[in-house]
C-alpha positions, 0 to 999 in steps of 0.5 A: 569537286565543285568550283566553290570548293576549289576556290576555298582550298586555293584561298586557304592554301597559303594561310595554313600553319605547316606541320606545327607541333603542339609544343611549338605552338605553345612556344609560339603563343608565348612569344606572341604574347610577349610581343602583344600580338594576337594569339586567338587563332593558335589557342583555338586551333590547338585547344591550348589550356592556360595550365600548359602555357603557364608551365611553359613560362607564360606570365600569369597576368597575361594568361588571366587577361585572356580568359575569354579564349579558354 
């Protein structure tokens, strides 16, 4: 393994989401939306759909405002 790859792995080692299931990710996104935090990473990482978030209890207006991520 080259030096650059070792550095990349070492840098990303602490930025990982550890063993997060899809359902947990949906709930985490909803909590972050309620707190007005950035959710783009989780939405793109798990490929979440608006329908999934709405069924889990997210507000329609908030999901509609995030149209660019879906």
